[in-house]
N, C-alpha and C positions, 0 to 999 in steps of 0.2 A: 346848636350847634355850636361848639365856641371857635372864636376865631383863628385860633391854632389849628384846629383841627382841619377847620375849612380849606386852611393856606397849605396844610400840607398835603389834601387830597387835591386842590388846586395844582398844587406843582406836579403829585406825581401822575395825573392828567395830562399835564401840558408835554411833561418827561418823556412819555408813551407815544405822545402825538394824538390823544384822543379828546375828541368835544368834550368840554366839562360841562353837564349840565346847571344843576343847580344844586348849593348844597341840601335842600330840602329832598332830593332823590339818593341821598348818602342811607344807609340802615346798618344799625348795630346788630342785624341779624334778626331782629326780636318781633319786627314787622313783617315778615315772610313766614317764620316761624309758626309765629302766634296769633294773630290775627286772625277772625274771624273770617274777612273776605278772603283769604288764602283759599279754604275751600266753600264756598259759596254754593250752593248748589244753582244757583241761578248766577250763569258767568254777566249779566246784562247786572245786575244787581253791585257788583263787587268795585269798586272803586280802584281797584288791583286793575291797571293794563297790561299786561303780559301775561298769555297762559300757553300752558306748555301741556302736551299731549303723550299719552304714550304709542296711541298707534296715528299712522299716516291718516290723513281726511280728516283730520281733529277727531277722532273718533277712540275711547277707550277711557281709561282716566286720566283727569288731568289737574294741573293745581295753579292758580291764579300768581300773580309773582307783581309785587309793588316796584319794589328795587333793586339794585343790581347787587347779584351773586357771583361774589369769589370762585366758592368750589361749590356744586351741588353736595357733593358730598361731606360738608362740613360748614354751614350754614351756622355759625356760632351767635349764640342771642348774646349781646352784650360787647359783641366782639373780641373778648380776650378768651387763653387757650382756658379749655374746662376738662375734666377726665371727658375721654371718648370723644366722638365724633358727632356730630348734631345734622345728618339729613335732612332734605326736604324729599317728603314723600308725597307720592299723586295721593289722589283722593277721591271719591264719590263715585265707587264700583266701577263694574267693567274690566277687562285686561287690566293689570298694571297697579291696580289698587293696592296702597299700602306701600307699594314697589319703591326703591331710591327713583328719583328726577335723572341723577348723575349717570351715562351711558344709556339710558332706557328710552329717551323721546325720538317720535318722530316727525309733529309737525306743531307750531304754535301759531298764536295768534295776536297780533298785536292792536289794541285798539285805542291806541293813544294817538292825538289829531294833530303831532307835531312830531315827535321824536319817531328812530327807528329805533327795533328791538333786536338787537343780535345777540346770536346765540354761539358761543365759542365752542370748538372742538378740544380745548385746553383748559384748567381750572387758571384764572388770574386774567381773564380777556386775552387769551393767546392762542395762537395759530388760526386753522382756519376758519371762516366763520358764516353763518347763513343769517340774513338783513331783510327783517319785512319794513316792509316801508308803512308808517302811520295809516292807520285803517284796512290794517289787510290779513290775510291770512297765508300759511305757508307749510307746504312739508318740509321737512329740513333736507337737506344735500348733502353740505359740508360735513357736517355737526350732524347727520342721521346716524343713530345710537353710538354717538359717541361724543356727548354734548359734556362739556362740564362746568360753563361758568356764560351769566348773561347781564348785559350791561345795555343802556339806553343811550343814542347819539343821537346831536342835533345834525350832522351830517346828512 
């Protein structure tokens, strides 16, 4: 990530009162969309530390996510506008397979040992949210079937 982009991300996070993680957590959308880790059948083998599920109690289809997602309905590869939207989809069979994640999730797993995983009601890391502590799993309550974005937090 270049210095100008790093400073812009930091300024935005500070302005929003968010804890900045590290530039390594920034994404162009490509990692979440195209990485083999996103749809690995073995979640424990995935390097991605956040998993989001279609059903409560970690059931149905899921997707591993490694980087913040500004809008689950439009995770753009390269980060720039392109024709149409690029939604993140659930994978691996079960109910919800190949459906969009936005407004369809019921539970999450945070496999990170340090950071909280925050699932937001609105796009852009806004609105009500559900916080999953490090190394925990939970059913969504504030963002149950109304989830639109995800980010990491050090608080």
